[in-house]
ROKE-340522 format. One record per residue (C-alpha): residue number from 1; residue in three letters; z, y, x. Coordinates in steps of 0.5 Angstrom, whole numbers, plus 500, padded with zeros to 3 digits. Layout:
// ROKE-340522
- NUM | ALA | Z | Y | X
...
END
This chain:
// ROKE-340522
- 1 | MET | 498 | 483 | 501
- 2 | GLN | 505 | 481 | 503
- 3 | SER | 508 | 475 | 506
- 4 | HIS | 510 | 471 | 501
- 5 | GLU | 503 | 472 | 498
- 6 | PHE | 501 | 467 | 503
- 7 | PHE | 505 | 461 | 501
- 8 | ILE | 503 | 456 | 495
- 9 | GLU | 509 | 454 | 491
- 10 | ASP | 509 | 447 | 490
- 11 | ASP | 515 | 444 | 486
- 12 | THR | 512 | 436 | 488
- 13 | ALA | 514 | 439 | 496
- 14 | PRO | 520 | 437 | 499
- 15 | ALA | 526 | 440 | 498
- 16 | ASP | 530 | 445 | 504
- 17 | GLY | 538 | 445 | 505
- 18 | TRP | 538 | 448 | 498
- 19 | GLY | 535 | 443 | 493
- 20 | ALA | 529 | 448 | 493
- 21 | ALA | 523 | 446 | 493
- 22 | ARG | 519 | 449 | 501
- 23 | PRO | 513 | 453 | 499
- 24 | THR | 506 | 450 | 503
- 25 | PHE | 503 | 455 | 507
- 26 | ASP | 496 | 457 | 504
- 27 | THR | 492 | 454 | 510
- 28 | ASP | 485 | 455 | 506
- 29 | LEU | 488 | 463 | 505
- 30 | MET | 489 | 464 | 513
- 31 | ALA | 482 | 461 | 513
- 32 | GLN | 478 | 466 | 507
- 33 | LEU | 482 | 472 | 512
- 34 | ALA | 479 | 469 | 518
- 35 | ARG | 472 | 469 | 515
- 36 | GLY | 473 | 477 | 512
- 37 | PRO | 477 | 481 | 508
- 38 | LEU | 478 | 479 | 501
- 39 | PRO | 475 | 483 | 495
- 40 | GLY | 480 | 487 | 492
- 41 | ASP | 485 | 487 | 499
- 42 | ASP | 488 | 492 | 502
- 43 | ASP | 487 | 489 | 509
- 44 | LEU | 490 | 493 | 513
- 45 | ALA | 497 | 492 | 510
- 46 | THR | 495 | 484 | 509
- 47 | ALA | 494 | 485 | 517
- 48 | ILE | 501 | 489 | 517
- 49 | SER | 505 | 482 | 513
- 50 | LEU | 502 | 476 | 517
- 51 | ALA | 502 | 480 | 523
- 52 | ARG | 510 | 480 | 522
- 53 | LEU | 511 | 473 | 518
- 54 | THR | 507 | 470 | 524
- 55 | HIS | 512 | 474 | 529
- 56 | GLN | 518 | 471 | 525
- 57 | GLU | 516 | 464 | 525
- 58 | TYR | 515 | 463 | 533
- 59 | GLN | 522 | 467 | 534
- 60 | ALA | 525 | 462 | 529
- 61 | PHE | 521 | 456 | 533
- 62 | GLY | 524 | 459 | 539
- 63 | THR | 531 | 461 | 538
- 64 | ASN | 534 | 456 | 531
- 65 | GLY | 528 | 451 | 529
- 66 | SER | 528 | 454 | 523
- 67 | GLN | 521 | 456 | 521
- 68 | GLN | 518 | 455 | 515
- 69 | TRP | 511 | 452 | 518
- 70 | THR | 508 | 446 | 523
- 71 | ASP | 505 | 446 | 529
- 72 | GLU | 497 | 446 | 525
- 73 | ASP | 500 | 452 | 521
- 74 | SER | 503 | 456 | 527
- 75 | ARG | 495 | 454 | 530
- 76 | ILE | 492 | 457 | 523
- 77 | ALA | 496 | 462 | 522
- 78 | LEU | 495 | 464 | 531
- 79 | ARG | 488 | 464 | 530
- 80 | ALA | 487 | 469 | 523
- 81 | LEU | 492 | 474 | 525
- 82 | ARG | 488 | 475 | 532
- 83 | LEU | 481 | 475 | 527
- 84 | VAL | 484 | 480 | 523
- 85 | LEU | 487 | 484 | 529
- 86 | ASP | 480 | 484 | 531
- 87 | ARG | 478 | 487 | 525
- 88 | HIS | 482 | 493 | 526
- 89 | GLY | 480 | 494 | 534
- 90 | ILE | 486 | 491 | 537
- 91 | GLU | 486 | 486 | 540
- 92 | PHE | 491 | 480 | 541
- 93 | ARG | 491 | 474 | 546
- 94 | PRO | 497 | 472 | 547
- 95 | PRO | 497 | 466 | 553
- 96 | TRP | 500 | 461 | 547
- 97 | ARG | 496 | 458 | 540
- 98 | ASP | 501 | 454 | 536
- 99 | PHE | 507 | 452 | 537
- 100 | GLU | 508 | 446 | 542
- 101 | SER | 503 | 451 | 546
- 102 | PHE | 509 | 457 | 546
- 103 | ARG | 514 | 451 | 548
- 104 | SER | 510 | 450 | 554
- 105 | HIS | 510 | 457 | 556
- 106 | TRP | 516 | 460 | 555
- 107 | ILE | 518 | 453 | 560
- 108 | ALA | 513 | 455 | 565
- 109 | VAL | 516 | 463 | 565
- 110 | GLY | 523 | 460 | 566
- 111 | ALA | 525 | 462 | 558
- 112 | SER | 528 | 456 | 558
- 113 | GLY | 536 | 454 | 559
- 114 | THR | 542 | 458 | 558
- 115 | GLY | 540 | 464 | 555
- 116 | GLY | 533 | 462 | 555
- 117 | TRP | 533 | 464 | 546
- 118 | GLN | 534 | 471 | 549
- 119 | ALA | 528 | 471 | 553
- 120 | ARG | 523 | 467 | 549
- 121 | ARG | 525 | 473 | 543
- 122 | ASP | 524 | 479 | 549
- 123 | ILE | 516 | 474 | 551
- 124 | LEU | 515 | 475 | 543
- 125 | ALA | 517 | 483 | 543
- 126 | GLU | 513 | 484 | 548
- 127 | TRP | 506 | 481 | 545
- 128 | PHE | 508 | 482 | 537
- 129 | GLY | 511 | 489 | 538
- 130 | PRO | 505 | 494 | 541
- 131 | VAL | 501 | 490 | 536
- 132 | LEU | 506 | 492 | 530
- 133 | GLU | 506 | 499 | 532
- 134 | THR | 499 | 500 | 532
- 135 | LEU | 498 | 497 | 525
- 136 | GLU | 504 | 501 | 523
- 137 | GLU | 501 | 508 | 526
- 138 | ALA | 495 | 506 | 523
- 139 | GLU | 497 | 505 | 515
- 140 | GLU | 500 | 512 | 516
- 141 | LYS | 495 | 516 | 518
- 142 | GLY | 491 | 511 | 513
- 143 | PHE | 496 | 515 | 507
- 144 | ARG | 495 | 521 | 510
- 145 | ALA | 488 | 522 | 511
- 146 | GLU | 486 | 518 | 505
- 147 | LEU | 486 | 523 | 500
- 148 | ALA | 486 | 530 | 500
- 149 | GLN | 494 | 533 | 503
- 150 | PRO | 496 | 541 | 501
- 151 | ILE | 496 | 546 | 505
- 152 | SER | 504 | 547 | 505
- 153 | PRO | 508 | 544 | 510
- 154 | ARG | 513 | 540 | 505
- 155 | THR | 510 | 533 | 505
- 156 | LYS | 513 | 532 | 498
- 157 | THR | 513 | 536 | 491
- 158 | GLY | 520 | 534 | 490
- 159 | TRP | 519 | 532 | 484
- 160 | GLU | 521 | 525 | 484
- 161 | ARG | 516 | 522 | 478
- 162 | VAL | 511 | 525 | 480
- 163 | ASP | 511 | 524 | 487
- 164 | ASP | 513 | 517 | 486
- 165 | GLU | 506 | 517 | 481
- 166 | ILE | 502 | 519 | 488
- 167 | ASP | 505 | 514 | 493
- 168 | GLN | 502 | 509 | 487
- 169 | LEU | 495 | 513 | 487
- 170 | ARG | 494 | 513 | 494
- 171 | LEU | 496 | 505 | 495
- 172 | ARG | 491 | 503 | 489
- 173 | PHE | 485 | 508 | 493
- 174 | ARG | 486 | 505 | 499
- 175 | SER | 486 | 498 | 496
- 176 | ALA | 479 | 499 | 491
- 177 | ALA | 474 | 496 | 492
- 178 | THR | 471 | 494 | 485
- 179 | THR | 468 | 497 | 479
- 180 | GLN | 475 | 495 | 476
- 181 | ASP | 479 | 498 | 482
- 182 | TYR | 475 | 505 | 482
- 183 | LYS | 477 | 505 | 474
- 184 | ASP | 486 | 504 | 475
- 185 | VAL | 484 | 509 | 480
- 186 | GLY | 483 | 513 | 475
- 187 | ASN | 489 | 510 | 470
- 188 | ARG | 493 | 513 | 476
- 189 | CYS | 490 | 519 | 476
- 190 | VAL | 493 | 520 | 469
- 191 | GLY | 499 | 516 | 471
- 192 | VAL | 500 | 523 | 475
- 193 | LEU | 498 | 529 | 470
- 194 | GLU | 502 | 524 | 465
- 195 | ALA | 508 | 525 | 470
- 196 | LEU | 506 | 533 | 471
- 197 | SER | 507 | 534 | 463
- 198 | ALA | 512 | 531 | 463
- 199 | THR | 516 | 534 | 469
- 200 | VAL | 513 | 542 | 467
- 201 | TYR | 513 | 542 | 460
- 202 | ASP | 520 | 545 | 458
- 203 | PRO | 519 | 546 | 450
- 204 | ALA | 525 | 551 | 449
- 205 | LYS | 519 | 556 | 453
- 206 | HIS | 512 | 553 | 452
- 207 | CYS | 512 | 550 | 445
- 208 | PRO | 511 | 556 | 440
- 209 | GLU | 515 | 557 | 434
- 210 | GLY | 513 | 552 | 429
- 211 | MET | 510 | 547 | 433
- 212 | ALA | 512 | 540 | 434
- 213 | GLU | 512 | 538 | 441
- 214 | PRO | 505 | 535 | 444
- 215 | PRO | 506 | 528 | 447
- 216 | VAL | 506 | 526 | 454
- 217 | ASP | 500 | 525 | 455
- 218 | LYS | 496 | 532 | 451
- 219 | THR | 496 | 533 | 458
- 220 | ASP | 492 | 539 | 457
- 221 | ILE | 497 | 542 | 452
- 222 | ARG | 503 | 541 | 455
- 223 | ILE | 501 | 543 | 463
- 224 | GLY | 496 | 549 | 460
- 225 | GLY | 503 | 551 | 456
- 226 | TYR | 507 | 551 | 463
- 227 | LEU | 501 | 556 | 466
- 228 | ASP | 502 | 561 | 460
- 229 | GLU | 508 | 561 | 461
- 230 | ARG | 508 | 562 | 469
- 231 | LEU | 502 | 567 | 469
- 232 | PRO | 501 | 570 | 463
- 233 | GLY | 495 | 573 | 460
- 234 | LYS | 487 | 573 | 464
- 235 | SER | 490 | 571 | 471
- 236 | ASN | 492 | 564 | 469
- 237 | GLU | 484 | 562 | 466
- 238 | GLU | 482 | 559 | 472
- 239 | LEU | 488 | 555 | 474
- 240 | ARG | 488 | 552 | 467
- 241 | GLY | 481 | 551 | 468
- 242 | LEU | 482 | 546 | 473
- 243 | THR | 487 | 542 | 470
- 244 | LYS | 482 | 541 | 464
- 245 | LYS | 477 | 539 | 469
- 246 | ALA | 482 | 535 | 473
- 247 | SER | 484 | 531 | 466
- 248 | ALA | 477 | 530 | 464
- 249 | LEU | 475 | 528 | 471
- 250 | ALA | 480 | 523 | 471
- 251 | HIS | 479 | 519 | 464
- 252 | LYS | 472 | 520 | 466
- 253 | VAL | 473 | 515 | 472
- 254 | LYS | 479 | 511 | 468
- 255 | HIS | 473 | 509 | 463
- 256 | SER | 466 | 509 | 467
- 257 | PRO | 462 | 502 | 468
- 258 | SER | 459 | 504 | 473
- 259 | ALA | 466 | 508 | 477
- 260 | ASP | 466 | 508 | 485
- 261 | ARG | 470 | 510 | 491
- 262 | THR | 466 | 517 | 491
- 263 | ARG | 468 | 519 | 484
- 264 | ALA | 476 | 516 | 484
- 265 | GLY | 476 | 519 | 490
- 266 | ILE | 474 | 526 | 488
- 267 | ALA | 479 | 525 | 481
- 268 | ALA | 485 | 523 | 486
- 269 | ASP | 483 | 529 | 490
- 270 | ALA | 484 | 533 | 484
- 271 | VAL | 490 | 531 | 481
- 272 | ILE | 494 | 531 | 488
- 273 | LEU | 492 | 538 | 489
- 274 | LEU | 492 | 539 | 482
- 275 | ALA | 500 | 537 | 482
- 276 | ASN | 501 | 542 | 489
- 277 | MET | 499 | 548 | 486
- 278 | LEU | 503 | 547 | 480
- 279 | ARG | 509 | 545 | 485
- 280 | ARG | 508 | 551 | 489
- 281 | LEU | 508 | 555 | 482
- 282 | ALA | 514 | 553 | 480
- 283 | GLU | 518 | 556 | 487
END
């Protein structure tokens, strides 16, 4: 979840200085997050968003009074964040529980008066900085480890459309939790294949004379034509077979009434590795 999803738009709420209604902090959602991960949600990404928002709100309270939360909101959010972080093995026990107790803390440690706003920023950075760094490192490791990585030292294919589709596939797989989610992973796999089809196929080289150019979704034909041109003869039979099998598996997961994490992950691994194999052929 992103930070804005922690708020409820309410047209009846009091307006801000620009005449727009202030969104209401969703304390019911905080209670749900405190109890456990939400179905279909990326709990790690949500932890990062909540940690950033909490840091932001406490900093606003401690420096210029521009916070959106009430004191009660600050208590509920801090408790939810502590429990969400516990799920990820991160201990977070700041010496305050809400805005008012944060004020008492900064007064007690001499962070009031002249220069106090910077001292209060430093206090918050000391507590939230390591938490955010740990969460972001975990997220980066997740991106690298959830699905297959190429043996090539290159982290991207360099084909912008293909890389965008692969990034979206990785994100979708990380947050998938239900059959519908895993079917959508299959759909994202098909998206990678179609991006490859659009990238590697050149009608001037790969379309037989007298035939119409096949549409982008005919991935077997288009990628197969590319392979014929790059590796002519029998030597490309195995690669063509890999293309067809990766495509068949992606479509099977996309339409499966019982798609699960194992099959969706295998399909995703297959298309990611295929993308990197085709990129190697282009060099």
